[in-house]
C-alpha positions in Angstrom: 80.3 -22.8 -53.4 83.4 -22.4 -51.2 85.7 -19.5 -52.1 89.0 -18.8 -50.4 91.8 -16.2 -50.7 95.4 -16.4 -49.6 94.5 -15.4 -46.0 91.7 -17.9 -45.7 93.7 -20.7 -47.3 96.2 -20.7 -44.4 93.2 -21.3 -42.1 91.4 -24.0 -44.0 94.3 -26.4 -44.6 94.6 -28.1 -41.2 91.8 -26.8 -39.0 89.8 -29.3 -36.9 86.5 -28.7 -38.8 85.6 -28.4 -42.5 89.1 -28.3 -43.9 90.5 -28.5 -47.4 93.9 -30.1 -47.1 94.5 -31.2 -50.7 95.7 -28.5 -53.1 95.3 -28.3 -56.9 95.8 -25.5 -59.3 93.3 -22.9 -58.2 91.4 -25.2 -55.9 91.5 -27.3 -52.7 89.7 -30.5 -51.9 88.5 -32.0 -48.7 89.2 -35.5 -50.0 91.5 -36.1 -52.9 89.5 -39.3 -53.9 86.2 -37.3 -54.1 86.9 -34.7 -56.8 83.3 -33.7 -57.5 82.2 -32.6 -54.1 83.4 -30.1 -51.4 85.7 -28.2 -53.7 87.0 -24.8 -52.6 87.9 -22.4 -55.4 90.7 -19.8 -55.1 89.1 -16.4 -55.5 91.4 -15.1 -58.3 91.0 -18.4 -60.2 87.2 -18.3 -59.9 87.0 -14.7 -61.0 89.1 -15.5 -64.1 86.7 -18.4 -64.9 83.7 -16.2 -64.5 85.2 -13.5 -66.8 86.2 -16.1 -69.4 82.6 -17.4 -69.5 81.4 -13.8 -70.3 79.8 -13.3 -66.8 80.3 -10.8 -64.0 79.7 -11.0 -60.3 76.6 -9.3 -59.2 76.7 -10.3 -55.5 78.9 -12.3 -53.2 77.8 -13.3 -49.7 80.3 -15.3 -47.6 79.1 -18.3 -45.7 79.7 -19.3 -42.1 81.9 -22.3 -43.2 84.7 -19.8 -43.1 84.5 -19.4 -39.3 82.1 -21.4 -37.1 81.8 -18.4 -34.8 80.0 -16.6 -37.7 77.1 -19.1 -37.6 75.0 -16.9 -35.4 75.2 -13.9 -37.7 75.4 -15.5 -41.2 72.5 -17.6 -42.4 74.1 -19.6 -45.2 76.8 -22.3 -44.7 78.3 -22.0 -48.1 79.4 -18.9 -49.9 76.7 -17.6 -52.3 77.6 -15.9 -55.5 75.2 -14.4 -58.0 76.6 -13.9 -61.5 75.1 -12.3 -64.6 75.8 -12.2 -68.2 78.3 -9.4 -68.8 
């Protein structure tokens, strides 16, 4: 998945690579006509959905999509989140 917070949101709106310019309530889209792919979820919104589903976050590992300079040190492109039944 792609997860952002307020600080990251300011960066992913208009950057020159892998940006999410279209805002919705708790999410951002790369393309407002393709609503089932490349969705970035706002961290607080995602945590609320996880809790509502009776799950909890076991592990979160950020991906290098957040900053292309991280590609050498972070293996995964997307963020990886492991959840478990609460």
